[in-house]
Steps between C-alpha positions, in 0.01 A plus 500: 500500500632843404588740779411872501632722779321814614780730609428759767692736728654472842340252740572308818545130418419411860133598464247220546309595182584709194208743552368675807183605314256210451335663197834534322585142588167374363561678167844346460378155601225522240753603235754234594229232491396605147863485386560159653195359323651646181829318550704772670623494859517851642756613757549824691836641610678820596798613296684495834468121501694465175850354512688730264802270495327170424205653311226327694220610731602375843142532630149529359135458592282252317125444532401133500161552340137542594449376855877496551745730671791728426830320532860616517735342247870539422730519197255587223601560139196648324438479128357852497474798737191721527624829639291660777771706671466871576677767298824571685859541380631221724232266371576583136865414554419169671255404225756570230733249666223239528396574142840385374390145586119502493239642257262765634144612440482795454820561308723697738548780243123542472468515878767771531340693215146529626576519871680830438232769520710759320569272203134401469400868508720542191372185329142621552577872473174577315301373797735579791555808710851633448741373767802652668755281677620621840742349752448724801286782640721767341426352157133505590508871582664577165236291319199681648499763222416223252192380689182667370249343739440619856598156630805298405557125489836350601556128434799269549655427162447125547242385754151348509195471723480874557808486722693822545259720300439856622217728387524847649413864438784652301536786747546247782786313332719575802288260708611198297733254676865491398545357151827311451426272204382557140143629475292638216287812543187561292188715483210374708216339302157594635312173452205596721251496210553129446534272198259572212213251510650310794538713811440851629761487776873552539667191362759320306424240235726196460519275194685169528652335191665175403669577169238682288210347690311719745434264791286726719453859611401657826447842649646590837361779712681647803369526852337832583768759562769309308636533146648148487270231360733200541343214696810502720415861583136425589337551160195310373472298179238433233538289184433687173384289200696564181192632320466771766854634462525854356597489133757775559741252660509259204765701309722458808446124496584488128816701565604268786450190285718654230794620709514188720464247215864395536431358846298178512372377728429818692272542800430854612244765582428862405344746745291793374340809647249729332519874560216751533476516118465119485842466337684178585852513642740210548602506867740205503564148381569193712690191386360281776122511541400327822400136527274582795135556407207626704173300502358750248778408258465119519379447140794711381731311734423162345544631144826674594642188664410281202659747260816510711516120487482521118782755502719276718438192285569683175820654637619164633427335165704765317785454747499123444514557124790742532693257724438220251648709219 
């Protein structure tokens, strides 16, 4: 049976179970069970558990199947790695070393490309607010003259889940914490009028793709008093059927399919906001859409998991063919 490793970030190997959140654990168990029935044994390991000298994963978690348990195993050599690590320089370096010996999904170049918010603002310049890169609070002060909105948005250059994002009145920029890593600064997008035909509230709209296929879409709305709609930041979620999506975002999808055609397979998402004139703006892209699904997303969850299994099997088949040649 082929082995696929889900690679994640730092973790304590001494933990009794791989997840502290039961809902997350259920989602992964469901996914692993689907894969095993499809002929693939899934594993889960931190890049910290990789032996960079002997090129083997010293430790990993494996799920034994429906009705079974999570089990710790040693010395695993996967046939394929599905990358679910967070965007950090240390992690990129470690993955490059692992990638010298194991194939990755997504391609590591694709991951670096779309996890960089400044680069994606250039790739989607027609639909992105102009960005300025800063490295400290002095840079921020010098950038203020370029910001036309009364509020400014400051985001870490590479981060996800709404972590490290600041939205503040431009005149109160001095109240921001100390910035000592690369950030981008942009105009604030007033999304309070909602998504045309979908919502009348502040929002962001996420579309999740596998290659050119739109897997599902959902709108996230922040808690009252917040501008951040990420679920990790307390936002709510509602699935949006494809036939309800505003037609104005379809040129963006066409553009994404064109510029990313060199990378296959590719699994990623695009986040949009609509301003007060109902114009769509690309907020960011994410190379690692979550494998955790809420109960509202269960039909999408099953379809997503089955499509991922197809991606794994196709990639493994191509690898076997290349090894044979």
